[in-house]
C-alpha positions as CSV (number, residue, x, y, z in Angstrom):
1,M,62.0,103.5,-56.3
2,T,60.1,100.9,-54.5
3,N,57.2,101.2,-56.9
4,E,59.6,100.8,-59.9
5,F,61.0,97.5,-58.5
6,D,57.6,96.2,-57.6
7,S,56.3,96.7,-61.1
8,L,59.3,95.0,-62.6
9,G,58.8,92.0,-60.3
10,D,55.2,91.7,-61.3
11,E,56.2,91.9,-65.0
12,S,58.7,89.1,-64.7
13,E,56.2,86.9,-62.9
14,L,53.7,87.4,-65.7
15,K,56.3,86.5,-68.3
16,N,57.1,83.2,-66.4
17,E,53.4,82.3,-66.2
18,G,53.1,82.5,-70.0
19,K,56.1,80.1,-70.5
20,P,55.5,76.3,-70.3
21,N,57.0,74.8,-67.2
22,L,59.2,71.8,-68.5
23,L,58.7,69.9,-65.3
24,G,54.9,70.3,-65.4
25,V,54.8,69.1,-69.0
26,L,56.8,66.0,-68.1
27,I,54.6,65.3,-65.2
28,D,51.5,65.6,-67.4
29,I,53.0,63.2,-70.0
30,L,53.9,60.7,-67.3
31,E,50.4,60.9,-65.8
32,T,48.9,60.3,-69.3
33,L,51.1,57.4,-70.0
34,L,50.5,55.8,-66.6
35,L,46.7,56.2,-67.0
36,S,46.9,54.6,-70.5
37,V,48.8,51.6,-69.1
38,V,46.3,51.2,-66.3
39,L,43.4,51.4,-68.7
40,F,45.0,48.9,-71.1
41,F,45.5,46.3,-68.3
42,L,41.9,46.9,-66.9
43,I,40.4,46.5,-70.4
44,N,42.4,43.3,-71.1
45,A,41.4,41.9,-67.7
46,V,37.7,42.1,-68.5
47,S,37.7,41.7,-72.3
48,A,39.5,40.3,-75.3
49,R,39.5,41.1,-79.0
50,I,39.7,38.3,-81.5
51,K,39.8,38.1,-85.3
52,I,37.5,35.5,-87.0
53,D,39.7,33.1,-89.0
54,G,37.8,30.9,-91.4
55,S,34.1,30.3,-92.3
56,S,33.0,28.0,-89.5
57,M,30.6,30.5,-88.0
58,E,28.9,31.7,-91.2
59,P,26.4,33.1,-91.9
60,N,26.7,35.0,-88.6
61,L,30.4,35.7,-88.3
62,H,32.7,36.1,-91.3
63,H,36.4,35.6,-92.0
64,G,38.4,38.8,-91.1
65,E,35.8,40.3,-88.7
66,F,36.9,41.4,-85.2
67,V,34.8,40.7,-82.1
68,I,34.8,41.8,-78.5
69,V,34.8,39.0,-75.9
70,S,33.6,39.5,-72.3
71,K,35.8,37.7,-69.9
72,L,33.5,38.5,-67.0
73,N,30.3,36.8,-68.1
74,Y,31.3,33.3,-66.9
75,R,33.0,34.5,-63.7
76,F,29.5,35.5,-62.5
77,G,27.3,33.1,-64.4
78,E,27.2,29.9,-66.4
79,P,27.2,29.5,-70.2
80,E,23.8,29.1,-71.8
81,R,22.7,27.2,-74.9
82,G,23.2,29.6,-77.9
83,D,26.1,31.6,-76.4
84,V,28.9,32.2,-78.8
85,V,32.0,31.4,-76.9
86,V,35.8,31.8,-77.3
87,F,38.0,29.1,-75.8
88,D,41.4,27.6,-75.8
89,F,41.3,24.6,-78.2
90,P,41.5,21.5,-76.0
91,R,44.0,19.8,-78.3
92,N,46.3,22.8,-78.6
93,I,45.7,25.5,-75.9
94,T,47.8,28.0,-77.9
95,Q,44.9,28.3,-80.4
96,E,41.6,30.1,-79.7
97,Y,38.4,28.8,-81.3
98,I,35.0,30.5,-81.5
99,K,31.8,28.3,-81.6
100,R,28.2,28.2,-80.3
101,V,27.2,26.3,-77.1
102,I,24.8,23.6,-78.0
103,G,25.1,21.0,-75.2
104,L,25.3,21.8,-71.5
105,P,26.7,19.5,-68.7
106,G,24.5,16.4,-68.2
107,E,22.8,16.5,-71.6
108,H,22.7,14.0,-74.4
109,I,23.2,15.4,-78.0
110,R,22.1,13.5,-81.1
111,V,22.4,14.5,-84.7
112,E,20.2,12.5,-87.1
113,D,18.7,13.1,-90.5
114,G,19.9,16.7,-90.5
115,K,18.3,17.5,-87.2
116,L,19.9,18.2,-83.8
117,Y,18.3,16.8,-80.6
118,V,19.0,17.7,-76.9
119,N,17.8,14.9,-74.6
120,N,15.6,13.6,-77.5
121,I,14.0,17.0,-78.0
122,M,14.6,18.7,-81.4
123,L,16.5,22.0,-81.3
124,S,15.2,24.8,-83.6
125,E,18.3,26.7,-84.8
126,P,17.5,29.7,-87.0
127,Y,21.2,30.8,-87.2
128,I,22.7,27.8,-89.0
129,K,23.8,28.0,-92.6
130,I,22.7,24.5,-93.7
131,E,21.5,21.4,-91.8
132,P,24.3,19.0,-90.7
133,Q,25.1,16.2,-93.1
134,Y,26.7,14.0,-90.4
135,E,25.2,11.9,-87.6
136,G,26.3,11.0,-84.1
137,D,25.5,10.8,-80.4
138,W,27.4,12.5,-77.6
139,D,27.0,12.7,-73.8
140,V,28.2,15.9,-72.1
141,P,29.9,15.2,-68.8
142,E,30.0,17.7,-65.9
143,N,32.3,20.8,-66.4
144,T,32.3,20.4,-70.2
145,L,30.4,21.9,-73.1
146,F,29.4,20.6,-76.5
147,V,30.0,23.3,-79.1
148,L,29.3,23.6,-82.9
149,G,30.0,26.1,-85.6
150,D,27.0,27.7,-87.3
151,N,28.4,26.5,-90.7
152,R,27.8,22.9,-89.5
153,N,29.4,21.1,-92.4
154,K,32.5,23.2,-92.6
155,S,33.4,23.5,-88.9
156,S,36.0,21.7,-86.7
157,D,34.1,21.4,-83.5
158,S,32.8,19.0,-80.8
159,H,31.3,16.6,-83.4
160,T,34.9,15.9,-84.7
161,W,37.3,16.5,-81.7
162,G,35.2,16.3,-78.6
163,L,34.1,18.5,-75.7
164,V,35.3,21.8,-74.3
165,P,36.3,21.8,-70.6
166,M,34.7,24.8,-68.8
167,N,38.1,26.0,-67.6
168,N,39.2,26.4,-71.3
169,L,36.6,29.2,-71.7
170,I,38.0,32.7,-72.3
171,G,34.6,34.4,-72.5
172,E,31.5,35.1,-74.5
173,A,31.7,36.9,-77.8
174,L,29.3,39.9,-77.7
175,V,29.9,42.4,-80.5
176,V,31.4,42.6,-83.9
177,Y,33.4,45.9,-84.0
178,W,35.2,45.7,-87.3
179,P,34.6,46.3,-90.1
180,P,32.1,49.1,-89.5
181,S,29.6,47.5,-92.0
182,S,29.4,44.5,-89.7
183,W,28.9,46.3,-86.4
184,G,26.3,44.6,-84.2
185,L,25.5,42.2,-81.4
186,I,26.4,38.6,-81.9
187,N,23.7,36.6,-80.0
188,G,20.7,37.9,-81.8
189,A,19.0,34.4,-82.5
190,N,18.9,31.7,-79.8
191,P,18.1,28.1,-80.3
192,V,14.8,26.8,-79.0
193,L,13.9,23.3,-77.8
194,A,10.8,22.3,-79.8
195,S,8.9,21.6,-76.5
196,D,9.4,25.2,-75.3
């Protein structure tokens, strides 16, 4: 008799092992949800995703494209000339703009006869759509940046509304991720001062 009961007990244990344990399934679901929430907040802490709205960055970025923005780059370093940056618009911080850094703190920017000069040295810019058809002079104070769109004549940027405070920076735009036909790095071509 003892053998009969032992074999019945083993059989019922095997049957229970084959059935899903409801508590175990719920714990797995909660763990997955918790991990997803943690990853979501970590990803948002170090990056942002924005949609290009308008033509101000053509021919390099186009209306409707989505880009990934690194929020870490300027926590550990300073913006450089040629970086494509996303920032809170100084006149309305609820709006985000994307432009290219042209002037750094302490520099003098001049646009004259379709050419751009930094501290009286011409800047070679292979990425612009067409030469600017405006003129002007700007000094870039400490803790600010002078930014322009690559589509110079169709861009609302520092030449019309002024400088960008450094603390308005969200981050550096690095990669176009949508649509797939546009995938690629953003900062492929950098400006060069003619004397370099």
